[in-house]
C-alpha positions as CSV (number, residue, x, y, z in Angstrom):
1,M,-10.5,104.3,49.9
2,K,-10.5,105.7,53.5
3,E,-14.3,106.2,53.6
4,E,-14.8,102.8,52.4
5,V,-12.7,101.4,55.3
6,E,-14.3,103.7,57.8
7,E,-17.6,102.5,56.6
8,I,-16.6,98.8,56.8
9,K,-15.1,99.5,60.4
10,N,-18.6,101.2,61.5
11,A,-20.6,98.4,60.1
12,I,-18.6,95.8,62.0
13,K,-18.9,98.1,65.2
14,S,-22.7,98.1,64.9
15,K,-23.0,94.3,64.3
16,I,-20.7,93.6,67.4
17,S,-22.8,96.2,69.3
18,F,-26.1,94.6,68.4
19,W,-24.5,91.1,69.2
20,N,-23.5,92.2,72.6
21,N,-26.8,93.7,73.3
22,I,-28.7,90.3,72.9
23,K,-29.0,88.9,76.4
24,S,-30.8,85.7,75.5
25,K,-28.2,82.8,75.3
26,K,-31.1,80.8,73.5
27,L,-31.3,83.5,71.0
28,K,-27.6,83.8,70.5
29,A,-27.5,79.9,70.0
30,G,-30.3,80.2,67.5
31,L,-28.4,82.9,65.4
32,I,-25.3,80.7,65.5
33,I,-27.2,77.8,64.2
34,L,-29.1,79.6,61.6
35,S,-25.7,81.2,60.3
36,L,-24.0,77.9,60.3
37,G,-27.2,76.2,58.6
38,L,-27.1,79.1,55.8
39,I,-23.4,78.5,55.1
40,G,-23.7,74.8,55.0
41,L,-26.8,75.1,52.6
42,K,-24.9,77.4,50.4
43,V,-21.8,74.9,50.2
44,F,-24.1,72.0,49.7
45,T,-25.9,73.7,46.7
46,T,-22.9,75.0,45.2
47,V,-21.3,71.4,45.2
48,L,-24.3,69.9,43.6
49,T,-24.3,72.6,41.0
50,F,-20.7,72.0,40.2
51,E,-21.2,68.0,39.9
52,W,-24.2,68.6,37.8
53,L,-22.2,71.0,35.6
54,K,-19.3,68.2,35.5
55,N,-21.7,65.4,34.6
56,L,-23.3,67.4,32.1
57,L,-19.9,68.4,30.3
58,A,-18.5,64.8,30.4
């Protein structure tokens, strides 16, 4: 259990280090927009899937 927690902590630290090493504000803004877009796409497709399933079962 402790190994998994340490592995997660190390992964988070490496991602924070990667983020801090990016100097370009445009690249950071692009990564944020891309992340939000992917999350929005996932939510949108999930809602459509459940809506389709509800209509199929109705």
